[in-house]
C-alpha positions as CSV (number, residue, x, y, z in Angstrom):
1,X,-141.2,153.8,65.3
2,X,-142.1,152.3,61.4
3,X,-142.0,148.3,60.6
4,X,-141.4,147.3,57.1
5,X,-141.4,143.3,55.9
6,X,-138.4,142.6,54.2
7,X,-138.3,143.3,50.4
8,X,-137.6,140.1,48.7
9,X,-133.8,139.5,48.9
10,X,-131.7,139.7,45.6
11,X,-128.6,137.2,44.7
12,X,-125.9,140.0,44.0
13,X,-122.3,139.3,42.7
14,X,-120.0,141.2,44.7
15,X,-116.4,142.0,44.0
16,X,-113.4,142.0,46.9
17,X,-113.5,145.2,49.0
18,X,-110.7,146.0,51.3
19,X,-111.5,147.7,54.4
20,X,-109.9,149.1,57.8
21,X,-111.4,147.7,60.5
22,X,-112.1,146.8,64.5
23,X,-112.9,143.7,65.7
24,X,-114.6,143.4,69.0
25,X,-116.1,140.4,71.0
26,X,-119.6,141.3,72.7
27,X,-122.8,140.4,74.3
28,X,-126.3,141.2,72.5
29,X,-126.3,143.5,75.5
30,X,-123.2,145.4,74.5
31,X,-123.4,145.1,70.3
32,X,-123.5,149.1,70.8
33,X,-119.5,148.4,72.0
34,X,-118.8,147.2,68.3
35,X,-121.1,150.1,66.2
36,X,-119.1,152.8,67.9
37,X,-115.8,152.0,66.9
38,X,-117.4,152.8,63.4
39,X,-116.8,156.7,64.2
40,X,-113.2,156.0,65.8
41,X,-112.3,154.3,61.9
42,X,-114.0,157.3,60.2
43,X,-112.0,159.6,62.8
44,X,-108.6,157.8,61.9
45,X,-109.1,158.2,58.1
46,X,-110.4,161.8,58.0
47,X,-106.9,162.7,59.9
48,X,-105.2,160.9,57.2
49,X,-106.9,162.4,54.3
50,X,-108.6,159.1,53.3
51,X,-112.2,159.0,52.0
52,X,-114.0,155.8,52.5
53,X,-115.1,153.7,49.3
54,X,-118.6,152.6,50.8
55,X,-120.4,153.1,53.6
56,X,-119.9,152.0,57.1
57,X,-121.0,148.4,58.1
58,X,-120.7,145.5,60.5
59,X,-119.0,142.1,59.7
60,X,-120.0,139.4,61.6
61,X,-117.6,136.3,62.1
62,X,-118.8,134.3,65.1
63,X,-122.7,134.3,66.3
64,X,-124.1,132.5,69.7
65,X,-126.7,135.2,70.4
66,X,-127.2,133.3,73.6
67,X,-123.3,133.8,74.8
68,X,-121.1,135.8,72.5
69,X,-120.4,137.2,69.0
70,X,-117.3,138.3,67.3
71,X,-118.4,141.4,65.7
72,X,-115.9,144.3,63.8
73,X,-117.0,147.6,62.8
74,X,-115.6,148.4,59.1
75,X,-114.9,151.0,56.5
76,X,-114.4,150.1,53.0
77,X,-111.0,151.4,51.5
78,X,-110.1,152.8,48.1
79,X,-108.4,149.8,45.6
80,X,-104.9,150.1,46.7
81,X,-104.9,152.2,49.8
82,X,-101.6,151.4,52.0
83,X,-102.0,152.0,55.3
84,X,-99.8,151.4,58.4
85,X,-102.1,150.8,61.7
86,X,-102.0,149.8,65.1
87,X,-104.2,147.3,67.0
88,X,-106.7,147.3,67.7
89,X,-107.4,148.2,64.2
90,X,-106.9,146.2,61.6
91,X,-107.5,145.7,57.4
92,X,-108.9,142.6,55.7
93,X,-110.3,141.9,53.2
94,X,-114.6,141.5,52.4
95,X,-114.5,137.9,49.8
96,X,-116.1,138.2,46.5
97,X,-118.8,136.0,45.8
98,X,-122.5,136.1,45.8
99,X,-124.4,137.7,48.4
100,X,-127.9,137.2,49.5
101,X,-129.2,141.1,50.2
102,X,-132.4,143.2,51.3
103,X,-132.5,146.2,52.6
104,X,-134.0,147.4,55.7
105,X,-136.0,150.8,56.1
106,X,-136.9,151.7,59.4
107,X,-135.3,151.7,63.3
108,X,-132.3,149.3,63.7
109,X,-134.0,148.2,66.5
110,X,-136.1,146.2,64.2
111,X,-133.0,144.7,62.4
112,X,-133.2,141.0,64.8
113,X,-137.1,140.6,63.4
114,X,-136.1,141.5,59.8
115,X,-132.8,139.5,59.9
116,X,-134.9,136.5,61.0
117,X,-137.7,136.9,58.5
118,X,-134.1,137.2,55.7
119,X,-132.9,133.8,57.5
120,X,-135.9,132.1,56.8
121,X,-136.6,133.2,53.5
122,X,-133.2,132.0,52.7
123,X,-134.2,128.8,54.3
124,X,-137.7,128.4,52.3
125,X,-136.1,128.8,48.8
126,X,-133.3,126.6,49.4
127,X,-129.9,129.3,49.7
128,X,-127.0,127.7,51.6
129,X,-124.8,129.8,53.8
130,X,-121.0,130.5,53.8
131,X,-121.6,129.3,57.6
132,X,-120.2,126.5,59.6
133,X,-120.8,125.6,63.3
134,X,-118.0,125.6,65.4
135,X,-117.8,125.5,69.7
136,X,-118.1,128.9,69.9
137,X,-121.0,129.7,67.8
138,X,-121.7,130.5,64.0
139,X,-118.7,131.5,61.9
140,X,-119.3,133.2,58.6
141,X,-117.6,133.9,55.6
142,X,-118.9,137.2,55.3
143,X,-122.2,138.3,56.8
144,X,-122.6,142.2,56.7
145,X,-124.7,144.8,57.9
146,X,-124.1,148.0,55.8
147,X,-125.6,151.5,57.0
148,X,-126.7,153.5,54.5
149,X,-127.9,155.7,55.6
150,X,-128.1,156.8,59.2
151,X,-127.9,159.1,62.5
152,X,-125.9,162.0,60.6
153,X,-128.1,161.2,57.5
154,X,-131.3,161.9,59.9
155,X,-131.7,161.9,63.2
156,X,-135.1,159.7,62.3
157,X,-134.5,156.8,62.9
158,X,-137.7,155.6,60.8
159,X,-135.8,156.8,57.8
160,X,-132.4,154.9,57.9
161,X,-131.0,152.1,55.8
162,X,-129.3,149.0,56.6
163,X,-128.7,146.1,54.0
164,X,-127.9,143.0,55.1
165,X,-125.5,141.5,52.7
166,X,-124.7,137.2,53.4
167,X,-122.6,135.5,51.6
168,X,-123.7,132.5,50.1
169,X,-122.2,128.8,50.0
170,X,-119.8,128.6,46.7
């Protein structure tokens, strides 16, 4: 297992992106259930001859690390794709805006620490997130883990590439 200090984050302007997703409420112990839905989404799109417009991701809608998280597995859709979906699938749009990003190369088990360092970097640099506290936890406008390289690309977890992209407040 390798460890990497997060690269210096970069602010990017991102366009709106339609996607197909499956939303689940999970705990830190069951978060793998949300990630498992990525295969279901890929299979569903493949069966309909639709090629994703980018890499799979998890979108964190509400976070309460001690209790529950509302997480959505997602696959970007080509612009103009029209789909008739049934629950538990749904379509939505990742909002356009300014995002702070960084890419982690290494084992996904390291992402909790990498995310902590990423959040601390933003705080030290005076950045504000598109997020608000609620009774259920912290609600995010858009907080993503984007899987650029993973188990389908290389079984060696130390080579996997995960981009963090968190929307900044306007």
